[in-house]
N, C-alpha and C positions, 0 to 999 in steps of 0.2 A: 156471100160472106155473111157471117152472123152479125146481127145488130148489137150494139152496145150503147146504152144511154148512161152518161155521167150526170146524175141528178144531184143538184146542190140544194140543201135545205138550211137556210139561215136561222138566226135566233128568232126572228119574227115569225117564220114559218113554223118553228117548234112551239112557240108560244110560252107564256109564263108557266113555269112548273110543268111543262110538257102538255099544256092544254090542247094543242093542235096535233098531237101525235096520232090520234085515230085517223085524222085526215091524211097524214103522211103515209100511214099504213095503206090506206085506200089508194093513194096515188102510186105508191111502189107496186102494189098488187096489179094495178092497171098497166104500169110501164113494163112489168116483167112478162106480160102475156106474149109479147113477140120480140123480146129483147133481153139481153143480159143487162144488169143494172149495177153500177157503182154509185152508192149513195154517200155523198160528202156532207158532213154535219158541222155546223158551227156550235159554239157554246150556247146553251139554252138561256132563256130569260127567267127572271124571278120577279116576285112582287116584294118591294121594299118600301115601307111607309106609304103604301097605296100607289106606288109608281112602278112601272115596268123598268127593270134594269137587266142588262146583260151580266152573266156571271164573270165575263171578262172584266167589266168595270168594277164589280165587287172585289175581284182578286187584285186588280191594280190598286184599289183603295187600301186593301190589307197590306200590299207591298209598301205603299207609302207610309203606312203606320209603322211597319217594321223598320224602315229607314229612319224614322223619327224616334225609335226606341220604345214604341207602343206595341205591346204584345198582340200579334195578329190573331184573328179568329176565322175559322172555317164554318161557323154555325149556319150562316145563311146558305152557303153552298151545300152543306150536308143536308139541310132541310129540303132544298130543292130536289136533290137526287132521291131522297126518301119518298117524296111525293111521286116522282117519275117511276120509282121502283114498283109502285102499286099497279103499273100497267104490265108487269111481268108475271107470267103464270107460275103456279107453285113448283112446277118441274124445273124451271130455270131461275127461280127467285134467289136461292141461296148462292148459286154461282155468280149471279149478277151483283148481289150484295157484297160478296168477297172482292169482286173487281172494283167496285166503288171504293171500298175501304183501302185496297192496295194503291189505287191511283191517288186518292186523297192523302194517303200517307206520304207519297212522293211529293205532292204539292206542299204539304206541311213542312217537309224537310227543306224544301227550297225557301219557304218563308222563314224558317228557323235560321238558315244561313244568312238571309237578308237582315234579320234582327241582330245577329252576331256581328256582321260586318258593316251594318248601317248603310247598306247599298242594295237596291232592288233593280239590278241592271243585267244586261247580257244574258248568259245562259241561266242564271238563277231566275230571272224574270220569265224567260221562255219556258223553263220546266214548270214553274208555278202555274202559268197559264195553260200549258198543254195538258197537264195531268188533272187539272180541275175543270177543264173546259172541253175542247174539241176531241182530244183523244179519249177521254172518259166517256163523253157523250156517244161516240161511235161504238164503243163497247156496249153501253147500255142499250142503244138502238138495236144492236145485233141480237140481244136477248129478247127484246120486245118483238122483233120480227119473227124470231123462232117461236115465241109464244103464240104467234098468229099463223103457225104452220108454214112459214116461208123458209125455204132452204137458204140460210144466210151464214156468212162468215165475216170476220172482221180482220183488218190488217193490224198486226202487232207492231209496236214501235221498233222492235228489233229488226223487222223486215221492211222498214219504211221505204217507199219508192221515190219520195220527193227529196232529192239531194240538192243542197243549196251551197252558196258561197259562205264566206266567214263574216258577212255583215249580220251579226246575230239578231238584232231587233228589227231590221228592215232588210231581210235577206233576199237573195235572187236565185231563181231556178237554174240549175245546171242540167241541160238536156242529156248529154252523153253519159254523165255520171249517174243520172237517174235511170237511164235505160239499162245500165249495168246492174242496177239494184232492183229491177222490177219483176224478176222471175217468180218470186214467192207470191206476189200480188197477182201476177198473170195466171198462176196455177189456181189460186182461189177463185178468180173470175171464171176460169174454165170449168171448175167443179161445182160452182154454186149458182143459184138464181140471182142472189144479191150479195154484194160485198160492201161492207160499211167501212168508212175511213174518216178520220178527223181532218177538217180543213185548217188552213192558217199556219200549220206547223210543218217545219222541215228539219232536216239534220244535215250536218256537214259530212264529208267523207271520213272525218275523224270522230263521228258520232256525237258531236256537240249539237244540242237542241237549239233550233232557230225558229223565228217567227217572221211572217210577212208583216207588212203594215196592216192597219185595221181594214177589214173588208177582204182579207187575204184568202178566205175560203173560196171566193170566186176564182182566184188564181190557182188554187189547188185543183178545182174542177177543170180548168183550162189545161193545166199541166198534165193531168191524167188523160185528157183527150189527146194531147200531143203524143203521149207515150203509147197509147193504144190504137191510134187511128190507122196504123198499117196492118194491124191484126184483125180489126173489126170494122164494120160500117158504123163509125162512131159519131154520136151527136151529143151536145151538151144542153141540159135543161136546168134553168134556174127557176126554182119553185118559190113564188112570192105571193103576197096578198093582193097583187094586182099585176096585170100585164102593163105595158108601157102606154102612158097617155101623154098629152102635149105639154104638161107642166106638172110640178109637184102638187099632188092633191091636197097637201097640207097648206098650200099657199092659195091655189085656185080651187074654189069650191064648186063652181058651175061653169058650163061651157067647155069642159075638157073634151078633146077629141082622142079617140083611140088611134094608136099608132100600130099599124099591122106589120110593117117591115122597116128595118133599119139596115144600113150598110155597116160593115165593120167600122168604117171611119166615123159615121154618125154616132154609133153606139159608144165609141171610145171618147169622142169629144163630149157627148152628153154626160158620160161618167166623170170625165175630168172637171167639168164645170158644174157639178153639183147634183145631177140626177142620179138617184140610187138605183140604176139599172143593173150594172155590174162593174166590177173594178176595171178601170180602163187598161191597167197593166195586163190583165188577162187577155184582152184583145191583142195588145202589143206582142205578147209572147206567142200567141197563135200565128200572127203575121210573120214575126221574125223566124219562126220555125218552118215557114212555107206550108202551113197546114190550111186546108180549106174544108171546114165542116160546119154543118148547120148548128146554130145556137137558137134556143127558144127561151123566152121569158113567159112563164105560165102562171096564170091566176089559179093558185092551188084550190081555192074554194069554188072556182068556176072554170074548170080546165079547158072549156071551149074557147075561152078568151086567151089568145096567144099572140105574142109579138115574135116574129122571126127575124133573126139577125144573120145576114149573108154577106159574103165578100162582094158578089155582084148581084144587084137587085133585079127583080122583074120590072117590067115597065110600070112607072109610077103615074097614077092618075089623080092622086089627092093633092092637097096643098103642099108646095115644095118646102115650106117652113114647117118642120114636124114638131119641134120642141122649143120652148123658151125656158131657159134655166139660168140659175145664178149661183155664185159661190161667195161665201163670206170668208173672212180671215185670210186674205191674200196679201202678198207683198210685192213691191216692185224694186228690182235691183238695177241700179244705173252704173254702168262701167264704160270706160273708154273702149271704143270699138277695136282699137289695136290689141286689147287684152282679152276680148271676149272668146276668141276661138279656143284658147287654152282651157278656159273654164268650161266651155261646152264639151270639149273632148273629155275632160276629167269627169264631168257629170255623167257622160255616156259610158266611159270605160271603167272608171274607178267606182263611182257611186251607183251606176246603172239606174240613174234617176231621170225621169222624163216628165214629171208633172209640172211643166211650165210651158209658156209660149213666148216667142220673141215678138215684141212690139216694134213698131216702126222707129228707126233711129232719129236723133235730132242733133243739130250742131249748135254749139255755144262757144263764143270767143274763138272761133276757128277750129274747135276740136269736136270731132264727131263722137257722140255717145250712143251706146246701145242700151236697150232696156229689156229686162227679162221679167215677165210676170209669173211669179211663183204662186201656184194655186193652194199652197199650204204654208201659211205664215209661221206655224209652229216648226216646220222643217227648217225654215230659214233661220229662226231664232236658235235652234239647236246647232246649226252649222255656220253661224256668222263668221267665226274665226277662219274656217275653211274657205268661205266665199271671198272674204276680204283679203285673203292671202294672194289672190290673183290681181288685186289692185287696191292698195291701201287707201286710196282716195275715192273708191267707189262709195255709193250711198245706198241706203236701204230705207224704203218708206213702208211702214206697216199700216194696218187698219184700212186696207183697200178691199172693195168688193167688186165683183165683175158679173156682168150679165151677158149672155150670148144667145144667139139664135142658131138652131141646128137644122141643117138641110143641105145635102150635097148639091142640089140644084137650085139653091137660093138665088142664083143669077136670074132666074125666070120671074122673080117677084119685083114688080115695078115700084120704084121710089122707096125701097125698104129701109135704106139707111136714113134718109131724111125723115121719114114718117116715124120710125122707132125713136130716133133722137128727139123729135118734137114731142112725142108722148111722154118721154122721161122728163122733159122740161115742164110739161103741163102738170106732171105729178109733183113738181116742186123740188126736183133733184138737180144737182149740179154735175154735169158730165166732166170728169177730170181728164179722160182720155177716150177717144173713139178710134178703133183700128178696124178698117174695112178692107178686105182683100178679095178681089174678084176671083183670083186663081184658086183660092182655098174655100170659096163660098163661106167666108167666116166674117162675122161682125162681133167685135168685142167692145163692150162699153164699161169703162171703169168709173166707179163712184166711191165716195167715202163710205166705209163700212161702219155705220153708226145707226142706232135705233132700228127701224124697220125699212131702211132704204132699199135693200135688195128685194124684199117682198113687194114693196110699192112699185118698183121698176118692172118686176116680172108681171105683176097684175096689169099694169098699164100697157105693156107691149103685147101680152097674150090677148087682151081684148081687141087690140088694133089689128092683129094678124089676119083674122078672118075677114076683115074689111078691105085688105089690100089685094088688088088684082094681080094675077100672074098669067104668064104666057102659057 
């Protein structure tokens, strides 16, 4: 069976104004030696007042301006693509320039609608983001690859294979409907060495433009793997500036351990709780569709450094606690246990939302209450009315942070709960909740999300881990 690699390149991999594109070309050149390649692209970064910014954030800012009656501008976005256009050879430059102009005109039209209606939501928002970011970048990369003598094609939005439901701004992948729309993309893969496509973006069966949540390009890569795994020996490769290490390098500067293998479960938990490995929903969708394929996280600048993510791991010889991570901006939702099941069913069936964990219940005045730890406080704020509709007396507490340890075989680590909680105490932090479950090898520690609490807790626990014995 022919091999197929779905390779995802995020904004940081592309770099400000396309600075890392030469390295992307080299990676794709190497990948295509023994495999077909589908290259999934996020929106590029730019430099704005000396800081790196995603064009997604630039466009969201312009959308907010439009909502407030301020005339939006595409100047920063145009400037970014003009710089990236310099990587296209003379033979392809005029075509690429026309594609940039056509897509930015579609983005401008969406912003004009937002200005007129004083709303930057739903499909208007999705179109603005799509045609200024991911979709446009995939077309530009197609011409850059052609300029480097690579047989490349790109997926036009008219032939989009990622079909989603009608949740416009936080949409969900529909497998069977997508399979029905994948013929054109499949033909491009068959005929070409490399096919480029924008991540993050979907469309409904009625051709309404939709977007995943932030980080959704990971899901696009997973969804394409799901669609093609029966036709090719398919794998997914996330190209990043680092393979996986034992904590966020922005928090822990020394003593980091390389993580060579993660299970699907470990990778999903790490993503849910703050490690930017991959979108945890990408793993969830792979599992739900009964697909078992290799996933790699590759250090693009040093491709020999790779973390492999597998459903069933090889025998593990290293420390069972692989990652210490934390998440800011969480919220705890308390609800009577008699009402929780309807809410959970609705979150699964209606919202298809799963970025939460159930904490241990408690009893007060003879009534049992359940607690849901939502890992995105902003999601809770946007959906307060919906959540409280299941129990008007339920309560929500914001400004919570959570620290967790990742490792399917954490049960082999002696005194892990007591020693990690003690370390947090020594760091001067007050533990508001600690939830340890042997069955799931999960320890969750909740603290107040203020100042640098999460960073201090991660640093304290990460230092302690290497000193704890394991069986």
